[in-house]
C-alpha positions in Angstrom: 79.1 64.5 103.1 83.0 63.3 102.8 86.0 64.6 103.7 86.5 64.5 99.3 83.2 66.6 99.5 84.1 69.5 102.5 87.4 70.0 100.9 85.4 70.7 98.0 83.1 72.7 100.0 85.7 74.7 101.7 88.1 75.7 98.2 85.0 76.7 96.7 83.7 79.1 99.3 87.4 80.3 99.7 87.8 81.1 96.3 84.2 82.7 96.1 85.2 84.9 99.0 88.9 86.2 97.4 87.0 86.8 94.1 84.6 89.4 96.2 87.3 90.8 97.9 89.2 91.6 95.3 86.7 92.5 92.6 85.3 94.9 95.9 88.4 96.6 96.2 89.0 97.3 92.2 85.4 99.2 91.8 85.6 103.1 93.5 81.9 104.9 94.2 81.6 107.2 91.3 81.1 110.2 94.2 84.7 109.6 95.4 87.8 111.8 93.9 90.8 109.7 92.8 93.6 109.4 94.6 96.7 111.2 93.4 99.3 108.1 92.2 101.7 106.9 94.9 104.4 106.2 92.3 107.8 107.3 93.4 109.5 105.6 90.3 111.5 108.5 89.6 112.9 109.5 93.2 113.8 105.6 93.6 115.4 105.9 90.3 116.9 109.0 91.3 118.2 107.2 94.4 119.4 104.1 93.2 122.4 105.8 90.9 124.5 106.8 94.4 124.4 110.6 93.9 122.1 111.2 96.8 122.4 110.7 100.2 119.7 107.7 101.4 119.7 106.0 104.6 122.6 103.4 103.8 124.6 106.0 103.9 123.9 106.3 107.7 127.2 106.7 109.8 127.2 103.2 112.0 129.8 104.8 114.7 128.0 105.9 117.8 128.8 109.4 117.0 126.6 110.1 114.1 124.2 106.9 115.4 123.8 109.4 118.7 123.5 112.6 116.3 120.6 111.0 113.9 119.0 109.6 117.2 118.5 113.3 119.1 117.5 115.2 116.2 114.9 112.1 115.4 113.9 112.8 119.3 113.9 117.0 118.8 112.1 116.7 116.2 109.6 114.3 117.0 109.4 116.6 120.8 108.2 119.3 118.3 104.6 118.8 118.9 104.0 121.8 116.1 105.4 119.7 113.2 103.3 117.6 110.6 103.6 114.0 110.2 105.4 114.2 107.5 108.1 116.3 109.5 108.3 113.1 111.9 109.4 111.6 109.5 111.9 113.2 106.8 114.9 111.0 107.3 117.9 112.0 108.7 121.1 110.7 107.7 124.2 111.2 109.7 127.9 110.5 107.9 130.9 111.8 109.8 129.1 115.0 111.0 127.8 116.0 107.8 123.6 115.8 108.2 121.2 115.0 105.4 117.9 115.9 105.2 114.9 114.5 102.9 111.7 113.4 102.7 108.4 116.1 102.1 107.8 118.3 104.2 104.3 121.0 105.1 105.6 124.1 104.8 109.4 127.0 104.6 108.6 126.7 108.7 108.9 122.6 108.9 111.7 122.8 106.4 113.7 125.3 108.7 112.6 124.3 112.2 113.5 120.7 111.2 117.3 122.1 109.6 117.9 124.2 113.6 117.0 121.2 115.4 120.1 119.9 114.1 122.3 122.7 114.1 121.7 122.8 117.7 122.7 119.2 118.3 126.8 118.8 119.7 129.2 117.1 116.5 126.9 118.1 113.2 129.1 120.5 111.0 127.0 121.4 108.5 123.6 120.3 106.9 122.8 119.8 104.1 119.0 120.2 103.8 117.3 118.3 101.0 114.2 118.5 102.2 110.7 119.1 99.3 107.7 120.9 100.4 105.6 119.1 99.6 102.2 120.7 97.6 99.2 121.4 99.7 95.9 119.0 99.4 
């Protein structure tokens, strides 16, 4: 076998491999429920209007960055909170803290807001946390 033959065989193998992988990914076992759509288009459009606070609005001064870091640490230290709660958006600008994202319950929503209010330098908390539907 010469080099050209080896290259052709390699290309055929790679093409067959990727073809098998892509068709395997598309198949869903009959007894597996369909996954919920991860389409966030409506939320993304809402955030692109400039009417809502997004992480881009995070203040870059030392005070705002410190406030955000302290709130994030307080949230992470609370082992009773869900993973969703640990990953909420915390945005601080001029001492005003905006909380956004899904949480599991009203209790988590309140707990995160309380943690934000306890941090020195916070002038106001805009709690936009949403309670995610139960699975």
